[in-house]
C-alpha positions, 0 to 999 in steps of 0.5 A: 500500500502506498503512503498516500493510500495509507494516509487516506485510510488513516484519515478516513478512519479518524474522520469516521470516528469523529463523525460518530462521536459528533452524532452521539454528542449532538444528535438531531432533535436534541435540546439546544442547551444540551447540544451547547453543553455537550459540544463544549465538552467535545471541543474541550477534549479536542483542545486537550488532544492538541495540547498533548500533541504539541507539548512534549509533556502536555499530559503533565500540564493537563493532569496536574492542573485544573485548567479551565476551557478558556485557559486551554483555548488560550494555550492552543491559541498561543501555540498558533495551531488553530486559525483566529476565526476558529479560536474566536468561535470557540471562545464564543461557545465558551461564553454561551456555555457559561451563560447556560451553566449559570442562568436558570431556565436559559434558552439558546437564542438565534443571537447565541448561535450567531455569536458562535458562528459569526467568526466563521464568516462565509460559513456563518452566512451560508448556514444562517441563510439555510438554517436560521428558521430552524434553531436546533438544526442551525446550531447543529450545523454550526457545531458540525462546521466548527468541529470539522475544522478542529478535527482537520487540524487535529488530524494534521498534528497526529500525522506529523507525530505518526510520520517517521522522520528519516534523517539517514537518507539525507546524510547518505546523499550529503556524503555522496556529494 
């Protein structure tokens, strides 16, 4: 099997796994407030995965401290792994989640979903045009777009860790010259 085929196979496996996780965490028909809480948990998991992949001992940092979502996001932002629009969208998700966790009888509104989606720019415009009349589906589509972007970055980071760096070939070529 060629390295391209192997890469495609690993990508398909990871994407399939994450699609199933997303469907489980954010199923159709789920109450929007529950979707916010569960996707917040899922994206926090992704942030932790990024930290573990980017820091030699990220497990020590995550295991021995009580970092908040905002702190984990700030660390990932400082590592310049995610683009600014994704970071801002995640930051806004955290704001909406905190409002849900601290306000009794809180309902998710169109303004909440727009707050999360607006940093996604063109994607926000497309999703709002197609789904704004159906708030739960609009929220689900926004979360799908956001998670897809994070998973793509996460896959790229995992591939960097999985791809062996063969320095022997370079040395032999240098010696022959």
